[in-house]
N, C-alpha and C positions, 0 to 999 in steps of 0.2 A: 832589522828595523822595518817597521811598517810605515804606512803613509802618515799616520798621525805623529809619529816620532820625528819624521823629516819636516813636517810642517812646524812643529814646536821648536825644533832646532833652528829652522830658518827664521822664525819670528824673533827668537832670542838673538841670533846673529844680526838681524836688521836693527834691533834696538841698540845693541852694543855699537854697531857701526854709526848709527845716528848720534849717539852720545859722543863718540870720538870726533865726528865731524863738527858737532856743535861746540865742543871744547876747543878744537883747532880754530874755528871761526872766531870764537870769543877771545882767544889768545892773540890772534892776528889783528883784531880790532883794538888791542891794548888793554883788554879787561882781564889781566892775568890774576888779579887779586879777587878772591871769592867774597870776602865780607867787607869790602871797602878798604880804603887806605888806612883807616885808623887802627885796624887790627892786623894789617898785612906786614909780614916780615920783610917784604920787598918794596915797601912804600918809597924808599929813597930812590929806587930805580924806575919807578912808574913815571910815565910822561906827565907833564904838568897839565896837559889837555884834559885828562880824566879826573884830576884832583878836585 
């Protein structure tokens, strides 16, 4: 592997890590449903604060 391959793999790994961290923060804040409570299969278990 040359330097360019390492840089590309590092960028991809950073993007994936950022997405995972973003999703964990979103779930921790109570925003587990992606498209709002109307289309969520887990709407009954969501907190009333976010509804």
